[in-house]
Structure formats: structure tokens, C-alpha cells
C-alpha positions as CSV (number, residue, x, y, z in Angstrom):
1,M,123.4,123.7,236.4
2,D,123.4,122.0,233.0
3,S,122.3,125.2,231.2
4,R,125.1,127.2,232.9
5,R,127.7,124.6,231.8
6,R,126.4,124.7,228.3
7,R,126.6,128.6,228.3
8,K,130.2,128.5,229.6
9,K,131.2,125.9,227.1
10,L,129.6,127.9,224.3
11,E,131.4,131.1,225.3
12,K,134.6,129.2,225.6
13,N,134.2,127.8,222.1
14,K,133.4,131.3,220.7
15,N,136.5,132.7,222.3
16,K,138.5,129.9,220.8
17,I,137.2,130.6,217.4
18,K,137.9,134.3,217.7
19,N,141.5,133.6,218.8
20,N,142.0,131.1,216.0
21,E,140.6,133.7,213.5
22,K,143.2,136.1,214.7
23,T,145.9,133.5,214.3
24,Q,144.7,132.7,210.8
25,N,144.8,136.4,209.9
26,N,148.3,136.7,211.1
27,A,149.2,133.6,209.1
28,E,147.6,135.1,206.0
29,K,149.7,138.3,206.5
30,A,152.8,136.1,206.7
31,G,151.9,134.6,203.3
32,S,151.0,131.1,204.6
33,T,147.4,131.1,203.4
34,F,145.5,132.8,200.7
35,P,144.7,136.4,201.7
36,V,141.7,138.0,200.0
37,S,142.6,141.1,198.0
38,K,140.7,144.2,198.6
39,R,139.8,144.1,194.9
40,D,137.8,141.0,195.6
41,N,135.2,143.0,197.5
42,E,135.4,146.2,195.5
43,I,132.1,147.5,194.0
44,A,132.1,150.3,191.5
45,A,130.6,153.5,193.0
46,L,127.9,153.9,190.4
47,P,124.3,155.2,190.8
48,W,121.9,152.3,191.5
49,V,119.8,153.4,188.5
50,E,122.8,153.0,186.2
51,V,123.7,149.6,187.7
52,G,120.1,148.5,187.3
53,A,120.1,149.6,183.7
54,Y,123.3,147.6,183.0
55,F,121.8,144.5,184.7
56,I,118.6,144.6,182.7
57,F,120.5,145.1,179.4
58,I,122.8,142.2,180.1
59,C,119.9,139.9,181.1
60,V,118.0,140.8,177.9
61,M,121.0,140.2,175.7
62,M,121.9,137.0,177.4
63,C,118.3,135.7,176.9
64,I,118.4,136.6,173.2
65,V,121.7,134.9,172.4
66,M,121.0,131.8,174.6
67,Q,117.7,131.4,172.9
68,E,119.4,131.5,169.5
69,L,122.0,128.9,170.7
70,H,119.2,126.7,172.0
71,R,117.4,126.9,168.6
72,E,120.6,125.9,166.8
73,S,121.3,123.1,169.2
74,K,117.9,121.5,168.5
75,A,118.2,122.1,164.8
76,K,121.7,120.6,164.5
77,F,121.3,117.8,167.0
78,F,121.1,114.9,164.5
79,K,124.3,116.1,162.8
80,L,126.3,115.8,166.0
81,K,128.1,112.7,167.1
82,R,126.0,110.4,169.3
83,Y,128.8,109.6,171.8
84,N,128.8,113.3,172.9
85,F,125.3,112.8,174.4
86,A,123.6,110.8,177.2
87,N,120.1,110.6,178.4
88,G,119.1,113.8,180.3
89,W,116.7,114.2,183.2
90,R,113.3,112.7,182.6
91,I,111.5,115.9,183.5
92,F,113.0,117.6,180.5
93,G,113.0,114.7,178.1
94,T,116.2,115.9,176.4
95,K,119.7,114.6,175.7
96,K,122.6,116.0,177.8
97,D,125.9,117.2,176.3
98,I,128.7,115.1,177.9
99,S,131.5,116.1,175.5
100,D,133.4,118.0,178.2
101,T,135.4,115.1,179.6
102,E,136.6,116.9,182.8
103,W,133.1,118.0,183.9
104,N,131.6,114.6,183.0
105,H,134.3,112.8,185.1
106,F,133.7,115.1,188.0
107,I,129.9,114.5,187.9
108,N,130.5,110.8,187.9
109,L,132.5,111.2,191.1
110,L,129.4,112.6,192.8
111,N,127.7,109.1,192.8
112,P,125.9,107.9,195.9
113,V,128.7,105.6,197.1
114,N,131.3,108.4,196.9
115,M,128.9,110.9,198.6
116,L,128.5,108.4,201.5
117,G,132.2,108.1,201.7
118,I,132.5,111.9,201.9
119,L,129.8,112.1,204.6
120,G,131.7,109.5,206.6
121,Y,134.9,111.5,206.2
122,V,133.2,114.7,207.4
123,L,131.7,113.0,210.5
124,L,134.8,111.1,211.5
125,S,137.0,114.1,211.0
126,H,134.7,116.2,213.2
127,L,134.5,113.6,215.9
128,L,138.3,113.1,216.0
129,Q,139.0,116.8,216.0
130,R,136.8,117.3,219.0
131,H,137.5,114.1,221.1
132,L,140.8,112.5,219.8
133,P,142.8,115.3,218.1
134,Q,146.1,113.3,218.6
135,F,144.8,110.8,216.0
136,R,143.6,113.3,213.5
137,K,146.7,113.3,211.3
138,V,146.8,109.5,211.1
139,F,143.1,109.5,210.2
140,L,143.6,112.0,207.4
141,L,146.2,109.8,205.8
142,L,144.5,106.4,206.3
143,Y,141.1,107.6,205.1
144,S,142.6,109.2,202.1
145,V,144.7,106.2,201.1
146,I,141.9,103.7,201.7
147,G,139.4,105.9,199.8
148,L,141.8,106.2,196.8
149,F,142.5,102.5,196.7
150,I,138.7,102.0,196.4
151,I,138.3,104.7,193.7
152,L,141.5,104.2,191.6
153,S,142.8,101.1,189.9
154,L,145.8,99.2,191.3
155,P,148.2,100.2,188.4
156,T,147.4,103.9,189.0
157,M,148.2,103.6,192.7
158,L,151.4,101.7,192.0
159,L,152.6,104.2,189.4
160,L,151.7,107.1,191.7
161,A,153.7,105.4,194.5
162,A,156.7,105.2,192.2
163,H,156.5,108.9,191.4
164,I,156.2,109.9,195.0
165,I,159.1,107.8,196.2
166,L,161.3,109.0,193.3
167,M,160.6,112.7,194.2
168,F,161.1,112.1,197.9
169,V,164.6,110.6,197.3
170,L,165.5,113.5,195.0
171,A,164.2,116.0,197.6
172,K,166.6,114.5,200.2
173,T,169.5,115.5,198.0
174,R,168.6,119.2,198.5
175,S,169.4,119.8,194.8
176,K,167.0,122.0,193.0
177,Y,168.4,120.9,189.7
178,L,167.7,117.2,190.4
179,I,164.2,118.1,191.6
180,W,163.4,120.0,188.4
181,A,164.9,117.1,186.4
182,G,162.5,114.8,188.3
183,V,159.5,117.1,187.6
184,F,160.5,117.3,183.9
185,F,160.7,113.5,183.8
186,Q,157.3,113.1,185.4
187,I,155.6,115.4,183.0
188,S,157.4,114.0,180.0
189,T,156.0,110.5,180.7
190,L,152.6,112.0,180.1
191,N,153.5,114.1,177.1
192,F,155.3,111.5,175.1
193,T,153.4,108.2,174.4
194,S,156.7,106.4,173.7
195,L,157.5,106.7,177.4
196,M,154.1,105.4,178.5
197,S,153.6,102.7,175.9
198,P,155.2,99.9,177.9
199,I,152.6,100.3,180.7
200,Q,149.6,101.5,178.7
201,K,148.2,98.0,178.3
202,F,147.6,97.9,182.1
203,F,145.0,100.7,181.9
204,T,141.6,101.0,180.5
205,H,140.7,104.1,178.5
206,E,139.0,105.7,181.6
207,D,141.7,104.6,184.0
208,Y,144.4,106.1,181.7
209,Y,142.6,109.4,181.6
210,V,142.3,109.5,185.4
211,M,146.0,108.5,185.8
212,V,147.2,111.3,183.6
213,I,145.3,113.9,185.7
214,I,146.5,112.4,188.9
215,V,150.2,112.2,187.9
216,A,150.1,115.8,186.6
217,M,148.6,117.1,189.9
218,T,151.0,115.0,191.9
219,S,154.0,116.3,190.0
220,I,153.2,119.8,191.2
221,R,152.8,118.7,194.8
222,C,156.1,116.7,194.7
223,M,157.8,119.8,193.2
224,S,156.5,122.0,196.0
225,F,157.7,119.6,198.7
226,G,161.1,119.2,197.2
227,L,161.7,122.9,196.6
228,D,160.4,123.9,200.0
229,Y,162.7,121.3,201.5
230,C,165.7,122.8,199.7
231,E,164.8,126.3,201.2
232,E,164.4,124.9,204.7
233,H,167.8,124.5,206.5
234,T,167.7,123.9,210.2
235,E,164.6,125.7,211.4
236,A,162.2,122.7,211.4
237,P,163.6,119.4,210.1
238,Q,160.6,117.5,211.5
239,K,158.4,119.5,209.0
240,F,159.6,117.3,206.1
241,T,158.9,113.8,207.3
242,L,157.8,111.0,204.9
243,F,154.5,110.9,206.8
244,D,153.7,114.6,206.3
245,Y,154.8,114.4,202.6
246,I,152.5,111.5,201.9
247,T,149.6,113.2,203.8
248,Y,150.1,116.3,201.6
249,V,150.2,114.4,198.3
250,F,147.2,112.1,199.2
251,Y,145.1,114.7,201.0
252,L,141.6,113.5,199.9
253,P,139.6,116.8,199.5
254,T,142.0,118.3,197.0
255,F,143.8,115.2,195.6
256,M,142.0,114.7,192.3
257,T,140.3,118.0,191.6
258,G,142.4,120.7,193.3
259,P,142.7,123.5,194.1
260,L,146.5,123.3,194.5
261,M,148.4,124.4,197.6
262,S,152.1,124.6,198.3
263,Y,153.5,122.2,200.9
264,G,154.3,125.0,203.3
265,Q,150.8,126.4,203.2
266,F,149.2,122.9,203.7
267,Y,151.6,121.9,206.5
268,Q,150.9,125.0,208.5
269,Q,147.2,124.9,208.1
270,Y,146.6,121.2,208.8
271,N,148.8,121.4,211.9
272,L,146.9,124.4,213.2
273,A,143.5,122.8,212.5
274,L,141.7,126.1,212.9
275,P,138.0,125.5,213.5
276,Y,135.4,127.0,211.1
277,E,131.8,127.7,211.6
278,Y,129.9,124.7,210.2
279,G,127.0,127.0,209.3
280,K,129.2,128.9,206.9
281,I,130.5,125.7,205.4
282,V,127.0,124.3,204.8
283,K,125.9,127.6,203.3
284,E,129.0,127.7,200.9
285,T,128.4,124.0,200.0
286,L,124.8,124.6,199.1
287,Y,125.9,127.6,196.9
288,Y,128.3,125.4,194.9
289,F,125.7,122.6,194.6
290,F,123.2,125.1,193.2
291,W,125.7,126.1,190.4
292,C,126.5,122.4,189.8
293,Y,122.9,121.6,189.1
294,F,122.5,124.8,187.1
295,L,125.3,123.7,184.8
296,E,123.7,120.2,184.5
297,V,120.4,121.8,183.4
298,A,122.2,124.1,180.9
299,L,124.0,121.2,179.3
300,Q,120.6,119.7,178.4
301,F,119.5,122.6,176.4
302,L,122.7,124.2,175.1
303,Y,125.1,122.0,173.1
304,F,127.9,124.4,172.7
305,S,130.6,121.9,173.6
306,A,129.4,119.2,171.2
307,I,129.0,121.8,168.4
308,H,132.5,123.0,169.0
309,N,133.8,119.5,168.6
310,E,132.1,119.1,165.3
311,Q,133.7,121.8,163.0
312,S,131.4,121.1,160.1
313,V,128.4,122.0,162.2
314,L,130.1,125.0,163.8
315,W,130.5,126.6,160.3
316,K,126.8,126.2,159.6
317,I,125.2,127.8,162.6
318,S,124.3,131.5,162.7
319,P,126.8,134.2,163.7
320,L,124.7,135.0,166.8
321,A,124.8,131.4,167.8
322,V,128.6,131.3,167.3
323,G,129.0,134.3,169.6
324,A,126.7,132.7,172.1
325,S,128.7,129.4,172.0
326,A,131.9,131.3,172.6
327,L,130.3,133.1,175.6
328,C,129.0,129.8,176.9
329,H,132.5,128.3,176.7
330,L,133.9,131.2,178.8
331,Y,131.2,131.1,181.4
332,F,131.2,127.3,181.6
333,F,135.0,127.1,181.9
334,Q,134.7,129.5,184.9
335,M,131.7,128.0,186.6
336,K,133.1,124.5,186.1
337,Y,136.1,125.4,188.3
338,V,133.9,127.4,190.7
339,V,132.0,124.2,191.4
340,I,135.0,121.8,191.4
341,Y,137.3,124.0,193.5
342,G,134.4,125.3,195.7
343,L,133.2,121.8,196.8
344,S,136.8,120.6,197.4
345,R,137.4,123.8,199.4
346,C,134.3,123.1,201.6
347,L,135.5,119.6,202.4
348,A,139.0,120.9,203.3
349,L,137.5,123.5,205.6
350,V,136.1,120.7,207.7
351,D,139.7,119.9,208.5
352,G,140.6,123.5,209.1
353,V,142.5,123.7,205.8
354,N,141.7,127.0,204.1
355,A,142.2,126.0,200.5
356,P,142.2,128.7,197.8
357,K,138.9,130.2,196.8
358,P,137.3,129.5,193.4
359,P,137.7,131.8,190.4
360,N,136.4,135.3,190.3
361,C,133.9,136.2,187.5
362,I,136.0,136.5,184.4
363,M,133.7,139.2,182.9
364,A,134.5,141.5,185.8
365,M,138.2,141.4,185.2
366,Y,139.7,144.3,183.1
367,Q,143.4,143.6,183.6
368,Y,144.9,140.6,181.8
369,R,147.1,139.7,184.8
370,D,144.0,139.3,187.0
371,M,142.9,136.4,184.8
372,W,145.8,134.4,186.2
373,R,145.9,136.0,189.6
374,Y,142.2,135.4,190.5
375,F,141.2,132.4,188.4
376,D,143.4,129.6,189.7
377,R,144.8,131.2,192.8
378,G,146.6,128.0,193.9
379,L,148.4,127.5,190.6
380,H,149.2,131.2,190.5
381,H,150.8,131.1,193.9
382,I,152.9,128.1,193.0
383,L,154.1,129.7,189.7
384,M,155.0,132.9,191.5
385,K,156.8,131.2,194.4
386,Y,158.8,128.5,192.5
387,I,159.4,130.1,189.0
388,Y,158.6,133.8,188.7
389,F,160.4,135.1,191.9
390,P,163.5,132.9,191.4
391,F,163.9,134.3,188.0
392,G,163.8,137.8,189.4
393,G,160.1,138.8,189.4
394,S,159.2,142.5,189.0
395,K,161.8,143.9,191.5
396,H,164.8,143.3,189.1
397,G,163.7,145.3,186.0
398,I,161.4,144.7,183.1
399,G,163.8,142.2,181.5
400,R,163.7,139.8,184.4
401,Q,160.0,140.3,184.8
402,I,159.4,139.3,181.1
403,L,161.8,136.3,181.5
404,G,160.0,135.1,184.7
405,A,156.6,135.4,183.0
406,F,157.9,133.5,180.0
407,M,159.3,130.6,182.2
408,C,155.9,130.4,184.0
409,F,154.0,130.0,180.8
410,L,156.6,127.6,179.4
411,Y,156.0,125.4,182.4
412,V,152.2,125.7,182.2
413,C,152.4,124.8,178.5
414,Y,154.6,121.8,179.1
415,W,152.4,120.6,182.1
416,H,149.2,120.8,180.0
417,G,150.6,118.7,177.2
418,F,153.0,120.8,175.0
419,N,151.0,120.3,171.8
420,R,150.6,123.0,169.2
421,N,147.4,124.4,170.6
422,Y,148.8,124.8,174.1
423,C,152.0,126.4,172.7
424,Y,149.9,129.1,170.9
425,W,147.7,129.5,173.9
426,A,150.7,130.0,176.2
427,L,152.5,132.3,173.7
428,F,149.4,134.6,173.3
429,N,148.9,134.7,177.1
430,W,152.6,135.6,177.6
431,C,152.4,138.4,175.0
432,G,149.3,139.8,176.7
433,I,151.0,139.9,180.0
434,V,154.1,141.5,178.6
435,F,152.2,144.1,176.7
436,E,150.2,145.0,179.7
437,S,153.3,145.2,181.9
438,V,155.1,147.5,179.5
439,I,152.0,149.8,179.2
440,I,151.8,149.9,183.1
441,M,155.5,150.7,183.3
442,V,155.4,153.4,180.7
443,S,152.2,155.0,182.1
444,S,153.8,155.3,185.5
445,L,156.7,157.4,184.1
446,K,156.5,161.1,185.1
447,S,157.8,162.2,181.7
448,F,155.0,160.2,179.9
449,N,152.3,161.7,182.1
450,T,153.7,165.2,181.5
451,F,153.8,164.6,177.8
452,M,150.2,163.3,177.7
453,G,149.1,166.2,179.9
454,F,147.9,164.0,182.8
455,S,150.0,165.9,185.4
């Protein structure tokens, strides 16, 4: 009898998962989640011999350039600043490059205490979802707030609360202009030290760095809530309660590290609570932890970040090592967010929240727009929804398309800090997008194809 009941229960759960998957697919079609493009799974139809030859060539070249960078890292080690290094693993007996502040901060978050807290979150979330689903939302908020009070300093939490209350009040006005003014004020407090100087004395150097990241991420979430609230009229007023707003902003799995989600996407998913196969979550988690430790090992032999921070050393290494350093920066930038976004996504999947996937391989992208579309999918979705489309997008002519793209990069530049380097970076990215859009538009003209003899 017990075995029959178990079989029936198992079949019932399988059917439930299938039905929920259908519901999720429908939600993705409606734009509520992050649908996977067909391009994500495309593989070039090349002979396996040719693909194998490319693979061997790339592996050999990578070994050659990385060996050169390793040689230069060892030779120039004593000319690099000591604070850029920490003791590495004993098995290697080397120093580890810790000059990448963002990665070093993330690694410090993976300490035993925080990992126990995450394990407790997973277990309690699973138990409540199965046995007491009516308390699941309260648990998500309480555990997140309590956990953040433990991790963050009191001044950071108080400042964060002030920003959240301000944006909630502005959202209730249903004025997009006031909401954007609030967002501009939030980011300006981070960009201009004169606005933060009165409260800087309450933060240590480490706490101040964490506070800047958190307020920047929170400003995007507050903007999303406010602008979604302006678009919502009478269909679902209960959707924009203070409780749901705070849950969205403080949602623990994505709070500090991302990936970003719009309020509408998060609200629908965490209310549906679609179950996922835990086997797949575990498999995905192990995959991201593998790359996490791979990067940790690489930083003990390749000091590309520390060399980049020491310009006098950078000019003295070989051209091959300079090229290898540039390549390492690109790969490290990608894999850093693969790990950070990937592990956060796995934790969110436990709650049935399908957060955006990590970046695609940057070396496999041949269109400039794909760098933005498939690298940070959450940020791309938010930029498109709240900036690009309101300015016209691609359906109102090339002029409005260029203007929408410019406003997106202007916002990204201001959000990142608005210094000279970021201004150049945003300008060059915008020029690349515009140039590609113009080429695509011209190449689609029948007269151009006829003139070039393509048709």
C-alpha cells in the first residue's frame, strides 16, 4: 500500500511539474520571464574535422600566450604593489592577485558563516513551499531582512531604508518625471562626493564600497517598481503593496550581486512559485562552483589585473604578454559574471524565481548588439523596457532608434559613475551600436542588394 501511495504521489508531482512548465512557457511568451533565444542553442553546421582543427588551434595558442603571461607575472612580481596580493593556496605556494575588488568581495561573501546561512535559506524555503506555502512570502522577506542586517552595517541599512521610502512615496504620485528625478538624485549621491561627505564618516572603507554597490542596484529596482506602477491603472492594485515592494528590493538571492529583474517579472514569478527539478539546480550549481575555483586557481598564476593597475610594469612586458593580459581581462570579466549571476540564479530557482541566465561566451558573438543583449540580460531588459522603447525604439525610424540607444548608454554611463573613462566607454559602445544598425538597415534595402549584385 505504501509503495502504491508513493507511486501515485510521484506521478502527481510529475504532472504538476509538467503543468507548471507549460505555464512558465506561456509566461515567457508573454514577456514575463527571460525567454531563451534560438541563437543561444545554435551550432554552426561545420564538419567535425574542421571544428576539431579550430579547437586544437585555439587550445595551442591559448597555452602559448598564457605561458608567456605566467612568465612575465613571475618576473615582474616584485615590481607590483604588495596590497594587490594575498597568500594563495598552500598546495601552490604562490601569491593570489586580489586587485579585482568586485571579485574579491564576492569571494569573501562565500565564507563558512554565509554558506551556512544560504543552506538554511534553501532548506527552510523548500519546507515552507511544500508544507506551509501560505507563509512563504513572509519567510522570503523576514529571512532576507534579517540576513542583510547581519551582513551589512547599520548605517548602510538606514540609508537604504531612506532611499526605498523616498522612491515608494514618489511612485504613489504616478508621475514618471518625479520617479526619474528620484532616480537621478539616488545616483547623484554616489557620483558626487560633496553629496555624500556629511555621512561618509559613518562608514568604513569596506562598508562604503558595499554601500555604493547596494544603493546603485537598489536605485534600478526602485525605478522599475515606480515606472511599472505608473503603467498599471486598475487591473491589479494589490500588486503594488509596500510588502511586495520591500520583498522585491530585499530579495536575498539577487540583492547584492544581481542579476537584475524588473518588478513585473519578479512579482509574477515569486507568486507563481513554479517548482524546479532540484537535480538540475544542483548540477547547475556545481557547474558554477567549478568555474569559481578555476578562476581562483588562475589568479594565483596569472597577475593580469595587478599588472594592468601598474602602468610602469605594463609598458615593460612583452607584446605577447600584453595581448594575453587583454585576453585574460575579457575572459575574466565574462566568467566573473557567469559565476556571480549563475550562483545567484541557482539560489533564486529554489524559490521558483527564474532569474536571467549568465552571460554567453563573448568570443562567440559576432554582432555588437549581442554583447549587450546576451551579456547582462537583466540590465538589457530593463534598459529596453524603461528607456529604449519609450523613446521610440526601432519601430519609429532610425532617428528614434539612435536616440533611444543614446539615452540607454547615457543612463548606463551615469549609473556607473560618470567619470571620463566611463564616458568614453559609453560613447564608443553607442557608436558601435549605431554603426551596426545603419549597416543592417542599408544592407536590407533592395536597391543596395541589387547594386551589389546580391539579388
